[in-house]
C-alpha positions in Angstrom: 32.8 128.4 24.5 32.5 129.2 28.1 29.8 126.7 28.5 31.8 123.9 26.6 34.5 124.6 28.8 32.6 124.4 31.8 31.2 121.1 30.6 34.4 119.7 30.1 35.8 121.1 33.5 32.6 119.1 35.2 33.9 116.0 33.5 37.6 116.2 34.6 36.4 117.1 38.2 34.0 114.4 38.3 33.7 112.8 41.8 34.8 108.9 41.4 32.8 107.7 44.2 29.4 107.8 42.7 30.7 106.9 39.2 31.7 103.7 40.7 28.7 103.2 42.5 26.9 103.6 39.2 29.1 101.3 37.5 28.7 98.3 40.3 24.8 98.9 39.9 25.2 97.3 36.5 25.4 93.9 38.1 21.9 94.7 39.9 20.3 95.6 36.8 21.6 92.6 35.2 20.8 90.3 38.2 16.8 91.6 38.6 16.3 90.8 34.8 18.2 87.2 35.0 15.5 86.8 37.8 12.7 87.8 35.7 13.7 85.4 32.9 13.9 82.8 35.4 10.4 83.2 36.8 9.1 83.0 33.2 11.0 79.6 32.9 9.6 78.4 36.1 6.0 79.1 34.7 6.9 76.5 31.9 8.3 74.1 34.8 12.2 74.7 33.8 14.7 75.3 36.5 17.7 77.1 35.2 21.0 76.9 37.4 21.8 80.4 38.6 25.4 80.6 37.8 24.8 79.2 34.2 21.6 81.6 33.8 23.8 84.6 35.1 26.6 83.9 32.6 24.4 82.8 29.7 22.3 86.2 30.1 25.5 88.2 30.1 26.8 86.8 26.9 23.6 87.3 25.2 23.6 91.1 26.2 27.2 91.2 25.0 26.0 90.0 21.3 22.7 92.0 21.7 24.5 95.2 22.2 27.0 94.8 19.1 24.4 93.4 16.5 21.1 94.8 14.8 17.8 93.4 15.5 17.4 90.9 18.2 20.2 88.6 17.7 20.9 88.5 21.5 17.4 87.3 22.0 17.6 84.7 19.7 21.0 83.4 21.1 18.9 83.0 24.5 16.6 80.6 22.9 19.8 78.6 21.9 20.9 78.6 25.6 17.5 77.3 26.8 17.5 74.7 24.2 21.1 73.6 24.8 21.1 73.7 28.7 17.3 72.8 29.4 16.6 70.9 26.5 13.5 73.5 25.8 12.2 73.6 22.1 13.2 76.8 20.0 9.2 77.7 20.0 9.2 77.6 23.9 12.4 79.5 24.4 11.3 82.1 21.8 7.9 82.6 23.8 9.8 83.0 26.9 12.2 85.7 25.4 8.9 87.5 23.8 7.2 87.8 27.3 10.6 88.9 28.7 10.9 91.5 26.1 7.3 92.9 26.3 7.9 93.3 29.9 10.7 95.5 29.1 8.8 97.3 26.5 5.5 98.0 28.0 7.3 99.2 31.4 9.4 101.5 29.5 6.3 103.0 27.6 5.0 103.7 31.1 8.0 105.5 32.2 8.2 107.4 28.6 5.0 108.8 29.0 5.8 110.5 32.1 9.0 111.7 30.3 7.1 112.9 27.2 4.7 114.7 29.3 7.7 116.4 31.1 9.7 117.5 28.3 6.5 118.3 25.9 7.5 121.9 25.6 11.0 121.2 25.1 11.0 118.2 22.5 9.6 119.7 19.4 9.9 119.4 15.5 11.9 116.0 14.1 12.7 115.2 17.7 9.2 115.0 18.6 8.5 113.2 15.7 11.0 110.5 16.4 9.8 110.5 20.0 6.3 109.9 19.3 6.9 107.4 16.6 8.9 105.2 19.0 6.2 105.5 21.4 3.7 104.2 18.8 6.0 101.7 17.3 7.0 100.2 20.8 3.3 100.1 22.1 1.4 99.0 18.7 4.0 96.9 17.2 4.1 93.8 19.5 0.2 93.7 19.3 0.3 92.4 15.4 1.3 89.2 17.2 -2.5 88.8 18.6 -3.9 89.5 15.3 -4.9 85.9 14.4 -4.4 85.9 10.5 -1.1 88.0 10.4 0.3 86.0 13.6 -0.6 82.7 11.8 1.0 83.5 8.5 4.1 85.5 9.8 4.7 83.1 12.8 4.6 79.9 10.8 6.8 81.3 8.1 9.4 82.3 10.7 9.3 78.8 12.3 9.6 77.0 9.2 13.1 78.5 8.9 14.2 77.2 12.2 16.4 74.3 12.8 14.4 71.2 13.2 11.1 72.6 12.5 10.2 72.2 8.6 6.4 72.0 9.2 6.2 75.0 11.3 4.4 73.1 13.9 6.5 75.1 16.5 4.1 77.9 16.0 1.6 76.0 18.2 4.0 75.3 20.7 4.8 79.0 20.6 1.5 80.0 21.2 0.9 77.3 24.0 4.0 78.5 25.7 3.0 82.1 25.3 -0.6 81.8 26.8 0.6 79.4 29.7 2.4 82.3 31.7 0.7 82.4 34.9 -0.5 85.8 36.2 1.6 85.4 39.1 4.7 84.7 37.3 4.0 87.6 35.2 3.0 89.9 38.2 6.9 88.9 39.3 8.3 89.6 35.8 6.7 93.3 36.1 7.9 94.2 39.5 11.2 93.1 38.6 11.3 95.0 35.3 10.0 98.0 37.4 13.0 97.6 40.1 15.4 97.0 37.1 14.7 100.4 35.4 14.3 101.8 38.9 18.3 100.9 39.6 18.9 102.1 35.9 17.4 105.7 36.8 19.5 105.8 40.3 22.8 105.1 37.9 21.9 108.1 35.7 21.1 110.0 39.2 24.7 109.0 40.8 26.3 110.0 37.2 24.6 113.5 37.6 26.0 113.7 40.9 29.3 112.9 39.9 29.4 115.7 37.3 28.2 118.0 39.8 24.9 118.3 37.8 22.0 119.8 40.0 19.6 117.0 38.5 16.5 115.6 40.6 15.8 111.8 40.4 12.6 112.6 38.7 14.5 114.8 36.1 16.8 111.7 35.6 13.9 109.3 35.0 12.3 111.6 32.5 15.5 112.1 30.9 16.6 108.3 30.4 13.1 107.0 29.9 12.7 109.0 26.4 16.6 108.4 25.8 16.2 104.6 26.0 13.0 104.8 23.7 14.8 106.8 21.1 17.8 104.2 21.5 15.7 101.6 20.3 15.1 103.2 17.1 17.6 101.5 14.4 19.4 104.5 13.4 22.4 104.0 16.1 24.3 101.7 18.0 22.8 101.4 21.5 21.2 104.9 21.0 24.9 106.7 20.9 24.4 109.9 19.4 20.4 110.1 19.3 20.7 110.1 23.4 23.2 113.0 23.3 21.2 115.1 20.9 18.4 114.7 23.0 20.1 115.6 26.1 21.8 118.4 24.4 18.3 119.8 23.4 16.8 119.3 26.9 19.3 120.4 29.1 18.9 124.2 28.8 15.2 123.7 30.2 16.8 122.3 33.3 19.1 125.3 33.4 22.4 123.4 32.3 24.2 124.3 28.8 23.7 121.8 25.9 27.1 120.8 26.1 26.4 119.5 29.6 24.0 117.2 28.1 26.4 116.1 25.5 28.7 115.3 28.4 26.1 113.5 30.6 25.2 111.5 27.4 28.7 110.1 26.8 29.3 109.5 30.5 26.1 107.4 30.8 27.1 105.6 27.6 30.3 104.6 29.2 29.4 103.8 32.6 26.1 101.9 31.7 26.4 100.6 28.1 30.2 99.8 28.0 30.1 98.5 31.6 27.3 96.3 30.8 29.3 95.3 27.6 32.5 94.6 29.5 30.4 92.2 31.9 28.7 90.5 28.8 32.5 90.0 27.6 33.3 88.0 30.8 30.2 86.0 30.5 31.0 85.2 26.7 34.3 84.3 27.6 33.2 82.0 30.7 30.0 80.6 28.6 30.6 80.5 25.1 27.3 80.6 23.1 26.3 76.7 22.5 26.2 76.8 18.6 25.0 73.5 17.5 25.1 70.4 19.2 22.2 68.5 20.8 19.7 69.8 22.9 20.1 69.2 26.8 17.7 66.9 28.6 16.1 69.5 30.5 15.5 70.2 34.1 12.3 70.0 35.5 11.3 72.4 38.4 
């Protein structure tokens, strides 16, 4: 009871300045990820106007946070088609590379986190964690198995508007392979920077709650929590993240209840904060559902 009261006292006495800075940094994370997408689009010869790219990116994040699967990513391909005249197949290829940057950079950080918490994360939580690592690292590789990719991707593209023959699969592969090393390198660097800003947000939140956590501690916490959040058992990792924090925090000298409070504040500041930004983007640049594709803008 004393630990619970102390955790709530920390929440009620939270410093507003670091909390406000953490909230404002949401814009930095989203901007870096938007620049990453822009680098991948430039590799395909497309120039996306920054304002439209920014608002469209926020709108797709808003949808993605509240829907299962990758609905937000599919909507991004629709924005590319409407605004740039990019075929669905090429748009999906850009989105796939964009998401793979997130996945594999996250896996690298998760490896650090799992090593850090190996003595704490045991039992079912360890099973979920390692299962998430394996699914994240190995799952996308099936796209590079020729027989499977040929069958699965053609079936998907046959369902897409304007591509009843599944020929978009060939364009998808060409677009996937057309990414140039310098653009991919830029995308990876921007992804690392985005994750770095995200971990800085977590550190600022810890400081606002008067928690004695180092930036390294926060990196390990948020990396593993982000991976667990990818599992299709919660909305944006809500509940799973807090469970993980409550298990790990005692090893850091804090009660498990403090982990619950920390997880909830992370959810409110980062996830709800991004959702609020996404709602504004959705309002200012509504999803272009239907209609003719744009003429495109060559870089």
